[in-house]
C-alpha positions in Angstrom: 0.0 0.0 0.0 2.8 2.5 0.9 4.6 1.6 -2.3 1.4 2.4 -4.3 1.0 5.7 -2.6 4.7 6.6 -3.2 4.4 5.6 -6.9 1.3 7.7 -7.3 3.0 10.7 -5.7 6.0 10.4 -8.0 3.7 10.2 -11.0 1.7 13.2 -9.9 4.9 15.3 -9.3 6.3 14.2 -12.7 3.1 15.0 -14.6 2.7 18.4 -12.8 6.2 19.4 -13.8 5.6 18.3 -17.4 2.4 20.3 -17.5 4.1 23.4 -16.2 6.7 23.3 -18.9 5.6 24.9 -22.1 6.8 24.3 -25.6 8.4 27.0 -27.8 5.7 26.9 -30.5 3.9 29.9 -28.9 6.7 32.3 -29.8 7.0 34.1 -33.2 10.5 33.2 -34.4 9.8 35.0 -37.7 10.0 38.4 -35.9 12.9 38.7 -33.5 12.7 41.6 -31.0 15.2 43.2 -28.6 14.0 44.4 -25.1 16.3 46.6 -23.1 15.8 48.0 -19.6 16.3 47.5 -15.9 15.6 44.1 -14.4 12.7 44.5 -11.9 12.2 40.9 -10.7 14.2 37.7 -10.9 13.1 34.0 -10.5 16.3 32.0 -10.8 14.7 28.6 -10.7 13.8 25.7 -13.1 12.3 24.9 -15.5 13.5 28.4 -16.7 14.9 31.5 -15.1 12.6 34.5 -15.6 13.1 38.2 -15.3 10.8 41.2 -15.7 12.4 44.1 -17.6 11.2 47.7 -17.5 11.5 48.8 -21.1 10.7 52.3 -22.2 7.2 51.3 -23.5 6.2 48.5 -21.1 7.3 45.9 -18.6 8.2 42.6 -20.3 8.4 39.1 -18.8 11.5 37.5 -20.3 11.9 33.7 -20.2 15.6 32.7 -20.0 17.3 29.3 -20.1 17.2 26.6 -17.4 19.5 27.6 -14.5 22.1 24.8 -15.2 22.6 26.2 -18.7 22.7 29.8 -17.5 25.4 28.8 -14.9 27.4 26.8 -17.5 27.4 29.7 -19.9 28.5 32.3 -17.3 25.1 33.8 -16.5 24.8 33.2 -12.8 22.2 34.7 -10.6 24.5 37.8 -10.0 24.6 38.6 -13.7 20.8 39.0 -13.9 20.4 40.7 -10.6 17.6 43.1 -9.9 18.5 46.7 -10.9 21.0 45.7 -13.7 20.3 46.8 -17.3 19.8 43.9 -19.7 19.3 43.7 -23.4 17.4 40.5 -24.3 17.2 39.4 -28.0 14.5 36.8 -28.8 10.9 36.2 -29.8 7.6 37.6 -28.5 4.9 35.3 -27.3 1.9 34.8 -29.5 -0.1 33.7 -26.4 0.9 36.0 -23.6 1.0 39.8 -24.0 4.4 41.4 -23.1 6.2 38.1 -22.8 9.3 36.9 -24.7 11.7 34.0 -24.9 15.3 35.2 -24.9 17.9 33.6 -27.3 20.7 35.8 -25.9 21.2 38.4 -23.2 23.8 41.2 -22.7 24.5 42.5 -19.3 27.5 44.7 -18.3 28.9 44.3 -21.8 28.9 40.5 -21.6 26.7 38.6 -24.1 25.5 35.1 -23.2 23.9 32.7 -25.8 21.0 30.9 -24.0 19.8 28.4 -26.6 
């Protein structure tokens, strides 16, 4: 009985994580954009790090790479800290207003490829 409950819990957690992860089909790769501004918030967690950026025209939610990839490519939590200015190049969401997926970011003169 305990084994069945444990197995059910593992399946529920795994399915919940899969449901939370989204595909990249909802981003318009035919029209790249660049968003530049101050980082207002940071979520440095999986499945993807996320920042909000105060651009001149609006606040954007910018989806970055998974944290392990960010770290491996030199974009640790300190690089995308709140208050820093970032330039994010990527694709706007077709499903969520003011959201984008970043292909690369530049902070303090350092550019990091995220994909």
